[in-house]
MIDOSE-1310 file (N, C-alpha, C; in nm, 2 decimals, decimal comma, always signed):
residues 263
marl	+0,76/-2,59/-1,68/+0,76/-2,67/-1,56/+0,78/-2,59/-1,43; +0,86/-2,48/-1,45/+0,88/-2,39/-1,34/+0,75/-2,32/-1,30; +0,68/-2,28/-1,40/+0,55/-2,21/-1,38/+0,45/-2,30/-1,31; +0,45/-2,43/-1,36/+0,35/-2,52/-1,30/+0,39/-2,55/-1,15
dvet	+0,52/-2,55/-1,13/+0,57/-2,57/-0,99/+0,52/-2,46/-0,90; +0,53/-2,34/-0,95/+0,49/-2,22/-0,87/+0,34/-2,23/-0,84; +0,26/-2,26/-0,95/+0,12/-2,27/-0,93/+0,08/-2,37/-0,83; +0,14/-2,49/-0,84/+0,11/-2,60/-0,75/+0,14/-2,56/-0,61
glrr	+0,26/-2,50/-0,59/+0,30/-2,45/-0,46/+0,21/-2,35/-0,40; +0,17/-2,26/-0,49/+0,08/-2,15/-0,44/-0,05/-2,21/-0,39; -0,10/-2,31/-0,45/-0,23/-2,37/-0,41/-0,22/-2,42/-0,27; -0,10/-2,46/-0,23/-0,08/-2,51/-0,09/-0,04/-2,41/+0,01
aver	+0,01/-2,29/-0,05/+0,07/-2,19/+0,04/-0,02/-2,14/+0,15; -0,14/-2,12/+0,12/-0,23/-2,06/+0,22/-0,26/-2,16/+0,33; -0,30/-2,28/+0,29/-0,33/-2,39/+0,39/-0,21/-2,43/+0,47; -0,09/-2,42/+0,41/+0,03/-2,46/+0,49/+0,09/-2,34/+0,56
kelr	+0,02/-2,22/+0,56/+0,06/-2,10/+0,63/+0,20/-2,06/+0,59; +0,23/-2,06/+0,46/+0,36/-2,02/+0,40/+0,37/-1,87/+0,37; +0,25/-1,80/+0,37/+0,25/-1,66/+0,33/+0,30/-1,58/+0,45; +0,36/-1,47/+0,42/+0,41/-1,38/+0,53/+0,38/-1,24/+0,49
nvyq	+0,35/-1,16/+0,58/+0,34/-1,01/+0,56/+0,46/-0,94/+0,62; +0,51/-0,85/+0,54/+0,62/-0,76/+0,59/+0,57/-0,62/+0,58; +0,63/-0,53/+0,65/+0,57/-0,40/+0,67/+0,68/-0,29/+0,64; +0,64/-0,20/+0,56/+0,73/-0,08/+0,53/+0,67/+0,04/+0,59
pivs	+0,75/+0,12/+0,67/+0,69/+0,24/+0,73/+0,66/+0,35/+0,63; +0,55/+0,42/+0,66/+0,52/+0,54/+0,59/+0,54/+0,65/+0,69; +0,62/+0,75/+0,65/+0,67/+0,85/+0,75/+0,63/+0,99/+0,71; +0,59/+1,07/+0,81/+0,57/+1,21/+0,78/+0,70/+1,28/+0,75
lesg	+0,71/+1,34/+0,63/+0,84/+1,41/+0,60/+0,87/+1,53/+0,68; +0,76/+1,59/+0,74/+0,78/+1,71/+0,82/+0,83/+1,67/+0,96; +0,77/+1,57/+1,03/+0,80/+1,55/+1,17/+0,89/+1,43/+1,18; +0,90/+1,34/+1,08/+0,98/+1,22/+1,09/+0,91/+1,11/+1,16
rivg	+0,79/+1,13/+1,20/+0,71/+1,03/+1,27/+0,65/+0,93/+1,18; +0,63/+0,80/+1,22/+0,56/+0,70/+1,14/+0,41/+0,73/+1,15; +0,35/+0,73/+1,04/+0,20/+0,74/+1,04/+0,13/+0,61/+1,00; +0,21/+0,52/+0,95/+0,15/+0,39/+0,91/+0,25/+0,30/+0,85
fetl	+0,20/+0,18/+0,81/+0,28/+0,08/+0,74/+0,21/+0,04/+0,61; +0,29/+0,01/+0,51/+0,23/-0,06/+0,39/+0,26/-0,21/+0,41; +0,16/-0,29/+0,39/+0,17/-0,43/+0,40/+0,21/-0,49/+0,27; +0,31/-0,57/+0,27/+0,36/-0,64/+0,15/+0,37/-0,79/+0,17
mrwq	+0,32/-0,86/+0,07/+0,31/-1,01/+0,08/+0,44/-1,07/+0,04; +0,48/-1,18/+0,11/+0,60/-1,26/+0,08/+0,55/-1,41/+0,09; +0,62/-1,49/+0,02/+0,59/-1,63/+0,02/+0,72/-1,71/+0,08; +0,70/-1,77/+0,19/+0,81/-1,85/+0,25/+0,81/-1,99/+0,18
hptr	+0,87/-2,00/+0,07/+0,87/-2,12/-0,01/+0,95/-2,23/+0,06; +0,90/-2,35/+0,06/+0,97/-2,46/+0,14/+1,11/-2,49/+0,10; +1,14/-2,46/-0,03/+1,28/-2,49/-0,08/+1,36/-2,37/-0,13; +1,28/-2,27/-0,18/+1,35/-2,15/-0,24/+1,36/-2,03/-0,14
gllp	+1,31/-2,05/-0,02/+1,33/-1,94/+0,07/+1,22/-1,83/+0,06; +1,24/-1,71/+0,11/+1,14/-1,60/+0,11/+1,14/-1,54/-0,03; +1,02/-1,55/-0,10/+1,01/-1,50/-0,23/+0,93/-1,37/-0,24; +0,98/-1,27/-0,32/+0,91/-1,14/-0,33/+0,79/-1,16/-0,43
pgef	+0,70/-1,07/-0,43/+0,58/-1,08/-0,51/+0,60/-1,10/-0,66; +0,71/-1,04/-0,71/+0,75/-1,06/-0,85/+0,76/-1,20/-0,90; +0,79/-1,29/-0,80/+0,82/-1,43/-0,83/+0,69/-1,51/-0,85; +0,58/-1,46/-0,80/+0,45/-1,54/-0,80/+0,32/-1,46/-0,82
msia	+0,33/-1,33/-0,81/+0,20/-1,25/-0,81/+0,12/-1,26/-0,94; +0,20/-1,26/-1,06/+0,12/-1,27/-1,19/+0,05/-1,40/-1,20; +0,12/-1,51/-1,16/+0,05/-1,64/-1,17/-0,06/-1,65/-1,07; -0,05/-1,59/-0,95/-0,16/-1,59/-0,86/-0,28/-1,51/-0,91
eetg	-0,25/-1,40/-0,98/-0,36/-1,32/-1,04/-0,43/-1,40/-1,16; -0,35/-1,46/-1,24/-0,41/-1,53/-1,36/-0,49/-1,65/-1,32; -0,45/-1,72/-1,21/-0,52/-1,85/-1,17/-0,63/-1,82/-1,08; -0,64/-1,70/-1,03/-0,75/-1,67/-0,93/-0,71/-1,70/-0,79
lilp	-0,59/-1,75/-0,77/-0,54/-1,78/-0,63/-0,51/-1,65/-0,55; -0,51/-1,54/-0,62/-0,49/-1,41/-0,56/-0,60/-1,38/-0,46; -0,72/-1,44/-0,49/-0,83/-1,41/-0,40/-0,82/-1,46/-0,26; -0,79/-1,59/-0,24/-0,76/-1,63/-0,10/-0,63/-1,57/-0,04
mgww	-0,53/-1,55/-0,13/-0,40/-1,49/-0,08/-0,42/-1,35/-0,04; -0,49/-1,27/-0,12/-0,52/-1,13/-0,09/-0,60/-1,11/+0,03; -0,70/-1,20/+0,05/-0,78/-1,19/+0,16/-0,70/-1,22/+0,29; -0,61/-1,32/+0,28/-0,53/-1,36/+0,39/-0,44/-1,24/+0,43
tled	-0,38/-1,17/+0,33/-0,30/-1,05/+0,36/-0,38/-0,94/+0,43; -0,50/-0,92/+0,39/-0,58/-0,81/+0,44/-0,62/-0,85/+0,59; -0,66/-0,97/+0,61/-0,70/-1,02/+0,74/-0,59/-1,01/+0,84; -0,47/-1,06/+0,79/-0,35/-1,07/+0,88/-0,30/-0,93/+0,92
acrq	-0,31/-0,84/+0,82/-0,26/-0,70/+0,84/-0,35/-0,63/+0,95; -0,48/-0,65/+0,93/-0,58/-0,59/+1,03/-0,56/-0,65/+1,17; -0,54/-0,78/+1,17/-0,51/-0,85/+1,30/-0,39/-0,80/+1,37; -0,28/-0,78/+1,28/-0,16/-0,73/+1,34/-0,17/-0,58/+1,39
lgaw	-0,24/-0,50/+1,32/-0,26/-0,36/+1,36/-0,34/-0,36/+1,50; -0,44/-0,45/+1,50/-0,52/-0,46/+1,63/-0,43/-0,50/+1,75; -0,33/-0,59/+1,72/-0,24/-0,63/+1,83/-0,15/-0,52/+1,87; -0,10/-0,44/+1,77/-0,01/-0,33/+1,81/-0,09/-0,23/+1,89
rath	-0,21/-0,20/+1,85/-0,29/-0,10/+1,92/-0,32/-0,14/+2,06; -0,35/-0,27/+2,08/-0,38/-0,32/+2,21/-0,26/-0,32/+2,31; -0,14/-0,34/+2,25/-0,01/-0,34/+2,33/+0,04/-0,20/+2,35; +0,03/-0,12/+2,25/+0,09/+0,02/+2,26/-0,02/+0,12/+2,22
pvln	-0,09/+0,18/+2,32/-0,19/+0,28/+2,30/-0,13/+0,40/+2,22; +0,00/+0,42/+2,23/+0,06/+0,53/+2,15/+0,05/+0,51/+2,00; +0,02/+0,39/+1,96/+0,01/+0,36/+1,82/-0,13/+0,36/+1,77; -0,23/+0,41/+1,85/-0,37/+0,41/+1,81/-0,40/+0,49/+1,68
dlmi	-0,31/+0,59/+1,64/-0,33/+0,66/+1,52/-0,26/+0,60/+1,40; -0,20/+0,49/+1,42/-0,13/+0,42/+1,31/-0,22/+0,37/+1,20; -0,19/+0,38/+1,08/-0,27/+0,33/+0,97/-0,20/+0,21/+0,91; -0,28/+0,12/+0,86/-0,22/+0,00/+0,78/-0,27/+0,01/+0,64
svnl	-0,18/+0,00/+0,54/-0,22/+0,01/+0,40/-0,20/-0,13/+0,34; -0,30/-0,17/+0,26/-0,31/-0,30/+0,20/-0,34/-0,28/+0,05; -0,26/-0,35/-0,04/-0,29/-0,34/-0,18/-0,40/-0,43/-0,22; -0,49/-0,38/-0,30/-0,59/-0,47/-0,36/-0,55/-0,51/-0,50
sprq	-0,57/-0,64/-0,53/-0,54/-0,69/-0,66/-0,66/-0,66/-0,75; -0,64/-0,66/-0,89/-0,75/-0,64/-0,98/-0,86/-0,73/-0,96; -0,83/-0,86/-0,93/-0,94/-0,95/-0,91/-1,02/-0,92/-0,78; -0,95/-0,89/-0,68/-1,02/-0,85/-0,55/-1,11/-0,73/-0,58
flqs	-1,06/-0,63/-0,65/-1,14/-0,51/-0,67/-1,27/-0,54/-0,75; -1,27/-0,64/-0,83/-1,39/-0,68/-0,91/-1,49/-0,76/-0,83; -1,46/-0,80/-0,71/-1,55/-0,88/-0,63/-1,67/-0,79/-0,58; -1,79/-0,82/-0,62/-1,90/-0,73/-0,59/-1,93/-0,72/-0,44
dlpe	-1,89/-0,83/-0,36/-1,91/-0,83/-0,22/-1,79/-0,77/-0,14; -1,70/-0,71/-0,20/-1,58/-0,66/-0,14/-1,61/-0,57/-0,02; -1,70/-0,47/-0,04/-1,73/-0,38/+0,07/-1,79/-0,45/+0,19; -1,88/-0,55/+0,17/-1,93/-0,62/+0,28/-1,83/-0,70/+0,35
qves	-1,74/-0,76/+0,27/-1,63/-0,84/+0,34/-1,54/-0,75/+0,42; -1,50/-0,64/+0,37/-1,42/-0,54/+0,44/-1,49/-0,50/+0,57; -1,61/-0,46/+0,56/-1,69/-0,41/+0,67/-1,69/-0,52/+0,78; -1,72/-0,64/+0,74/-1,73/-0,76/+0,83/-1,60/-0,78/+0,90
llrr	-1,49/-0,77/+0,83/-1,35/-0,79/+0,88/-1,32/-0,69/+0,99; -1,35/-0,56/+0,96/-1,32/-0,45/+1,05/-1,40/-0,47/+1,18; -1,52/-0,51/+1,17/-1,61/-0,53/+1,29/-1,55/-0,65/+1,37; -1,51/-0,75/+1,30/-1,46/-0,87/+1,37/-1,33/-0,84/+1,44
mglp	-1,25/-0,76/+1,38/-1,12/-0,72/+1,44/-1,13/-0,61/+1,54; -1,24/-0,54/+1,55/-1,26/-0,43/+1,64/-1,17/-0,31/+1,60; -1,15/-0,30/+1,47/-1,06/-0,19/+1,42/-1,14/-0,07/+1,36; -1,11/+0,05/+1,40/-1,18/+0,16/+1,34/-1,15/+0,17/+1,19
psrl	-1,25/+0,19/+1,11/-1,23/+0,19/+0,96/-1,13/+0,29/+0,92; -1,12/+0,40/+0,99/-1,03/+0,51/+0,95/-0,88/+0,47/+0,96; -0,85/+0,35/+1,03/-0,72/+0,31/+1,04/-0,67/+0,22/+0,92; -0,77/+0,19/+0,83/-0,73/+0,10/+0,72/-0,73/+0,18/+0,59
klei	-0,62/+0,16/+0,51/-0,61/+0,23/+0,38/-0,60/+0,12/+0,27; -0,68/+0,12/+0,17/-0,67/+0,03/+0,06/-0,61/+0,10/-0,06; -0,52/+0,03/-0,12/-0,45/+0,09/-0,24/-0,49/+0,02/-0,37; -0,52/+0,10/-0,47/-0,55/+0,05/-0,60/-0,45/+0,11/-0,70
tesm	-0,45/+0,06/-0,82/-0,37/+0,12/-0,92/-0,45/+0,18/-1,03; -0,39/+0,27/-1,11/-0,46/+0,34/-1,22/-0,53/+0,24/-1,32; -0,45/+0,13/-1,35/-0,50/+0,04/-1,45/-0,63/-0,03/-1,40; -0,65/-0,04/-1,27/-0,77/-0,11/-1,22/-0,90/-0,03/-1,24
visd	-0,88/+0,10/-1,26/-1,00/+0,19/-1,27/-1,03/+0,24/-1,41; -0,93/+0,23/-1,50/-0,94/+0,30/-1,63/-1,03/+0,22/-1,72; -1,04/+0,09/-1,71/-1,12/+0,01/-1,81/-1,27/+0,04/-1,79; -1,31/+0,07/-1,67/-1,45/+0,10/-1,65/-1,46/+0,20/-1,53
pika	-1,43/+0,33/-1,56/-1,43/+0,43/-1,45/-1,56/+0,44/-1,38; -1,67/+0,42/-1,44/-1,80/+0,44/-1,38/-1,82/+0,33/-1,27; -1,79/+0,20/-1,31/-1,81/+0,09/-1,22/-1,70/+0,10/-1,11; -1,58/+0,14/-1,15/-1,48/+0,16/-1,04/-1,51/+0,27/-0,94
gaml	-1,57/+0,38/-0,99/-1,61/+0,48/-0,91/-1,72/+0,44/-0,81; -1,81/+0,36/-0,86/-1,92/+0,31/-0,77/-1,86/+0,22/-0,66; -1,76/+0,13/-0,70/-1,70/+0,04/-0,60/-1,62/+0,13/-0,49; -1,55/+0,23/-0,54/-1,47/+0,31/-0,45/-1,56/+0,39/-0,36
aqlk	-1,68/+0,43/-0,41/-1,77/+0,51/-0,32/-1,83/+0,42/-0,21; -1,85/+0,29/-0,25/-1,90/+0,19/-0,15/-1,79/+0,17/-0,04; -1,67/+0,15/-0,08/-1,56/+0,13/+0,01/-1,54/+0,25/+0,10; -1,55/+0,37/+0,04/-1,53/+0,50/+0,11/-1,64/+0,52/+0,21
slgi	-1,76/+0,47/+0,18/-1,87/+0,49/+0,27/-1,85/+0,41/+0,41; -1,76/+0,32/+0,40/-1,73/+0,24/+0,53/-1,65/+0,32/+0,62; -1,58/+0,43/+0,57/-1,50/+0,51/+0,66/-1,35/+0,49/+0,64; -1,32/+0,40/+0,55/-1,17/+0,37/+0,53/-1,11/+0,47/+0,43
elam	-0,98/+0,47/+0,42/-0,91/+0,56/+0,33/-0,87/+0,49/+0,20; -0,86/+0,56/+0,09/-0,83/+0,50/-0,04/-0,71/+0,58/-0,10; -0,62/+0,50/-0,16/-0,50/+0,55/-0,22/-0,49/+0,50/-0,36; -0,44/+0,59/-0,46/-0,41/+0,54/-0,59/-0,26/+0,52/-0,59
ddfg	-0,21/+0,39/-0,61/-0,07/+0,36/-0,61/-0,01/+0,38/-0,74; +0,13/+0,39/-0,74/+0,21/+0,41/-0,86/+0,15/+0,52/-0,95; +0,11/+0,63/-0,89/+0,04/+0,73/-0,98/+0,14/+0,79/-1,08; +0,10/+0,81/-1,20/+0,18/+0,87/-1,30/+0,23/+0,76/-1,40
tgys	+0,22/+0,63/-1,37/+0,27/+0,53/-1,45/+0,17/+0,47/-1,54; +0,04/+0,49/-1,50/-0,07/+0,42/-1,58/-0,13/+0,52/-1,68; -0,26/+0,49/-1,70/-0,33/+0,57/-1,81/-0,45/+0,64/-1,75; -0,45/+0,68/-1,63/-0,56/+0,74/-1,56/-0,60/+0,87/-1,63
slsc	-0,72/+0,89/-1,66/-0,77/+1,02/-1,72/-0,78/+1,12/-1,61; -0,71/+1,23/-1,63/-0,71/+1,33/-1,52/-0,85/+1,39/-1,51; -0,93/+1,38/-1,62/-1,06/+1,44/-1,62/-1,16/+1,36/-1,53; -1,13/+1,23/-1,50/-1,22/+1,16/-1,42/-1,16/+1,13/-1,28
lhrf	-1,03/+1,18/-1,26/-0,97/+1,16/-1,13/-1,05/+1,22/-1,02; -1,10/+1,34/-1,04/-1,18/+1,41/-0,94/-1,30/+1,34/-0,90; -1,35/+1,24/-0,98/-1,47/+1,17/-0,95/-1,45/+1,06/-0,85; -1,32/+1,01/-0,84/-1,30/+0,90/-0,74/-1,28/+0,96/-0,60
pldf	-1,34/+0,90/-0,50/-1,33/+0,95/-0,37/-1,20/+0,91/-0,30; -1,09/+0,95/-0,36/-0,95/+0,92/-0,31/-0,91/+1,01/-0,19; -0,82/+0,96/-0,11/-0,76/+1,03/+0,00/-0,61/+1,06/-0,03; -0,55/+0,96/-0,10/-0,40/+0,97/-0,12/-0,37/+0,94/-0,27
lkid	-0,26/+1,01/-0,32/-0,19/+0,97/-0,44/-0,05/+0,92/-0,40; +0,00/+0,81/-0,46/+0,13/+0,76/-0,43/+0,22/+0,78/-0,55; +0,32/+0,86/-0,54/+0,41/+0,89/-0,65/+0,50/+0,77/-0,67; +0,50/+0,72/-0,79/+0,58/+0,60/-0,82/+0,73/+0,62/-0,80
rsfv	+0,80/+0,51/-0,75/+0,94/+0,52/-0,72/+1,03/+0,55/-0,84; +0,98/+0,52/-0,96/+1,06/+0,55/-1,08/+1,08/+0,70/-1,09; +0,98/+0,78/-1,06/+1,00/+0,93/-1,07/+1,08/+0,98/-0,96; +1,07/+0,93/-0,84/+1,15/+0,97/-0,72/+1,29/+0,94/-0,75
gamn	+1,32/+0,82/-0,80/+1,46/+0,78/-0,82/+1,53/+0,86/-0,93; +1,45/+0,92/-1,02/+1,52/+0,99/-1,13/+1,51/+1,14/-1,12; +1,46/+1,19/-1,00/+1,44/+1,33/-0,98/+1,56/+1,42/-1,00; +1,68/+1,36/-0,96/+1,80/+1,44/-0,97/+1,88/+1,42/-1,09
trhe	+1,83/+1,33/-1,18/+1,91/+1,30/-1,30/+1,82/+1,33/-1,43; +1,69/+1,34/-1,41/+1,61/+1,37/-1,53/+1,51/+1,48/-1,49; +1,52/+1,59/-1,56/+1,44/+1,71/-1,53/+1,29/+1,67/-1,55; +1,26/+1,58/-1,64/+1,12/+1,55/-1,67/+1,06/+1,48/-1,54
slei	+1,14/+1,39/-1,48/+1,09/+1,33/-1,36/+1,06/+1,43/-1,25; +1,15/+1,52/-1,23/+1,13/+1,62/-1,13/+1,00/+1,70/-1,15; +0,98/+1,74/-1,28/+0,86/+1,81/-1,32/+0,73/+1,73/-1,30; +0,74/+1,60/-1,32/+0,62/+1,51/-1,30/+0,59/+1,51/-1,15
vrti	+0,69/+1,49/-1,07/+0,67/+1,50/-0,92/+0,61/+1,63/-0,88; +0,66/+1,74/-0,93/+0,61/+1,87/-0,90/+0,46/+1,89/-0,94; +0,43/+1,83/-1,06/+0,30/+1,84/-1,12/+0,20/+1,76/-1,03; +0,24/+1,64/-1,00/+0,15/+1,55/-0,92/+0,12/+1,62/-0,78
lala	+0,22/+1,68/-0,72/+0,20/+1,75/-0,59/+0,10/+1,87/-0,61; +0,12/+1,94/-0,72/+0,03/+2,05/-0,74/-0,11/+2,00/-0,77; -0,13/+1,90/-0,85/-0,26/+1,84/-0,87/-0,32/+1,79/-0,74; -0,24/+1,72/-0,66/-0,30/+1,67/-0,53/-0,35/+1,79/-0,44
rhlr	-0,27/+1,90/-0,44/-0,31/+2,01/-0,36/-0,45/+2,07/-0,41; -0,47/+2,08/-0,54/-0,59/+2,13/-0,59/-0,71/+2,03/-0,56; -0,68/+1,90/-0,56/-0,79/+1,80/-0,54/-0,80/+1,77/-0,39; -0,72/+1,84/-0,30/-0,72/+1,82/-0,16/-0,68/+1,67/-0,13
lkvv	-0,58/+1,62/-0,19/-0,54/+1,48/-0,17/-0,40/+1,49/-0,10; -0,38/+1,39/-0,01/-0,25/+1,37/+0,05/-0,16/+1,29/-0,05; -0,03/+1,31/-0,03/+0,07/+1,24/-0,12/+0,17/+1,17/-0,04; +0,20/+1,04/-0,09/+0,31/+0,96/-0,04/+0,40/+0,94/-0,15
aegi	+0,53/+0,97/-0,13/+0,63/+0,94/-0,23/+0,70/+0,81/-0,20; +0,70/+0,72/-0,30/+0,76/+0,59/-0,28/+0,91/+0,58/-0,32; +0,98/+0,49/-0,26/+1,12/+0,47/-0,31/+1,22/+0,58/-0,27; +1,20/+0,64/-0,16/+1,30/+0,74/-0,11/+1,42/+0,67/-0,06
etpe	+1,53/+0,69/-0,12/+1,66/+0,62/-0,08/+1,77/+0,70/-0,03; +1,77/+0,83/-0,06/+1,88/+0,92/-0,02/+1,83/+1,04/+0,06; +1,93/+1,10/+0,13/+1,89/+1,23/+0,20/+1,85/+1,34/+0,11; +1,91/+1,34/-0,01/+1,88/+1,44/-0,11/+1,73/+1,43/-0,16
qfsq	+1,69/+1,31/-0,18/+1,55/+1,29/-0,23/+1,45/+1,33/-0,11; +1,49/+1,29/+0,01/+1,41/+1,32/+0,12/+1,39/+1,48/+0,13; +1,50/+1,55/+0,13/+1,50/+1,70/+0,14/+1,42/+1,76/+0,03; +1,45/+1,71/-0,09/+1,38/+1,77/-0,21/+1,23/+1,75/-0,20
lknl	+1,19/+1,63/-0,17/+1,04/+1,61/-0,16/+0,98/+1,69/-0,04; +1,05/+1,70/+0,07/+1,00/+1,78/+0,18/+0,98/+1,92/+0,14; +1,09/+1,98/+0,07/+1,08/+2,12/+0,02/+0,97/+2,14/-0,08; +0,94/+2,04/-0,16/+0,84/+2,05/-0,26/+0,70/+2,04/-0,20
gcqf	+0,69/+2,01/-0,07/+0,56/+2,00/+0,00/+0,50/+1,87/+0,00; +0,57/+1,76/-0,03/+0,52/+1,63/-0,02/+0,51/+1,59/+0,13; +0,39/+1,54/+0,17/+0,36/+1,52/+0,31/+0,43/+1,39/+0,37; +0,42/+1,28/+0,29/+0,46/+1,15/+0,34/+0,56/+1,08/+0,24
gqgy	+0,63/+0,99/+0,30/+0,73/+0,91/+0,22/+0,75/+0,77/+0,27; +0,80/+0,69/+0,19/+0,85/+0,55/+0,23/+0,96/+0,51/+0,14; +1,05/+0,42/+0,19/+1,16/+0,38/+0,11/+1,27/+0,34/+0,20; +1,38/+0,29/+0,14/+1,50/+0,24/+0,21/+1,57/+0,34/+0,30
yfsq	+1,55/+0,47/+0,26/+1,60/+0,58/+0,35/+1,55/+0,57/+0,49; +1,43/+0,53/+0,50/+1,37/+0,51/+0,64/+1,39/+0,36/+0,68; +1,35/+0,27/+0,60/+1,36/+0,13/+0,64/+1,32/+0,04/+0,52; +1,38/-0,08/+0,52/+1,33/-0,18/+0,43/+1,20/-0,24/+0,49
pmaa	+1,12/-0,31/+0,41/+1,01/-0,38/+0,47/+1,06/-0,48/+0,57; +0,99/-0,50/+0,68/+1,04/-0,58/+0,79/+0,93/-0,67/+0,85; +0,97/-0,77/+0,92/+0,87/-0,86/+0,99/+0,80/-0,78/+1,10; +0,68/-0,83/+1,14/+0,60/-0,76/+1,23/+0,67/-0,72/+1,36
eaae	+0,75/-0,81/+1,42/+0,82/-0,78/+1,54/+0,91/-0,66/+1,53; +0,99/-0,66/+1,42/+1,08/-0,55/+1,39/+1,00/-0,42/+1,37; +0,89/-0,43/+1,29/+0,81/-0,31/+1,27/+0,75/-0,25/+1,40; +0,71/-0,34/+1,49/+0,66/-0,29/+1,62/+0,77/-0,21/+1,69
rfat	+0,89/-0,27/+1,69/+1,00/-0,20/+1,76/+1,03/-0,06/+1,69; +1,03/-0,06/+1,56/+1,06/+0,06/+1,48/+0,95/+0,16/+1,51; +0,82/+0,12/+1,52/+0,71/+0,22/+1,54/+0,72/+0,28/+1,68; +0,77/+0,21/+1,78/+0,77/+0,26/+1,91/+0,90/+0,33/+1,95
aepa	+1,00/+0,34/+1,86/+1,12/+0,41/+1,88/+1,10/+0,56/+1,86; +1,20/+0,63/+1,91/+1,19/+0,78/+1,89/+1,22/+0,82/+1,75; +1,15/+0,92/+1,70/+1,17/+0,97/+1,56/+1,31/+0,99/+1,52; +1,39/+1,04/+1,61/+1,53/+1,07/+1,58/+1,61/+0,95/+1,54
skh	+1,57/+0,83/+1,58/+1,65/+0,71/+1,55/+1,61/+0,65/+1,42; +1,52/+0,71/+1,35/+1,47/+0,65/+1,23/+1,55/+0,69/+1,10; +1,65/+0,77/+1,12/+1,73/+0,81/+1,00/+1,87/+0,77/+1,02
C-alpha cells in the first residue's frame, strides 16, 4: 500500500509542481572557488514533507515516471543557471551538472532534446554537464559509446558518477568521450580508516591523469579529507565540508560570496 501510495503521488507530482531541485556546490580544491553545482531532485510531498531520492527514485524508474521527472529536473536546472548568468555575469563560467537516469539514457532522441533545450534557454552547451553511472554503459558499451558521442558532439561535458563502485571495464573506458570521473563518497569517507580505499582513490586519480580526465571527489566532510585529496592532485570536490545541497536562492548567495567564506 505504501508503494502504491508513492506511485500514485508521483504521477501527480509533476503536474502539481511538487518537484524541487536543490544544488550542491562543486569546488576547485586548489582555489576554493565554486566551479559549478550538481542538481539533485527532491519531492515536496503534500503530507510527508521534503523527500530525498531514495524514497521514490526506484519506483519512478520502474514505472517510467522518471522520464517526465528527469526531463523536468534538466529543464529547471538549465533555466536556473540561465537566470544566475543573467543576474550575475561573474557566474558565466559556472557549470550545472544533472544526473541522467538509465531510462533517460536509453531514449534515442535524447541528444536532440538536449540540443533543443539548450537553444531554447540560450545556454552555451559547455556550461552543461550530464552525469551517468558505470552500470548504465556496461550492458551495451558500443551502444552507450555511440550515445555518449552524440551528446558530446553537442559541446556539453560528460561525467561518470560513482566511479569505482560499478563494473566498468577499464579496457573500454578510454572509448567513452568522458570529461570527468567522480570518485564515490564511500571511498572518500574511508580513506583514513581503510588503506584499500586510499589506494583506490590514488589509482583513480592516476588513471584519470593518463586518460586526461578531470576528477571530482564526492562526500568530502572533513578538513583532513579535503587536504588529503588536494595533496593527491584531485582537482574538484563536493560534500558537506563545503555545503549541503541547498535551494536555488541559497545557492545563488553561496556562489556570489567570497571563496574565503566557504569553509
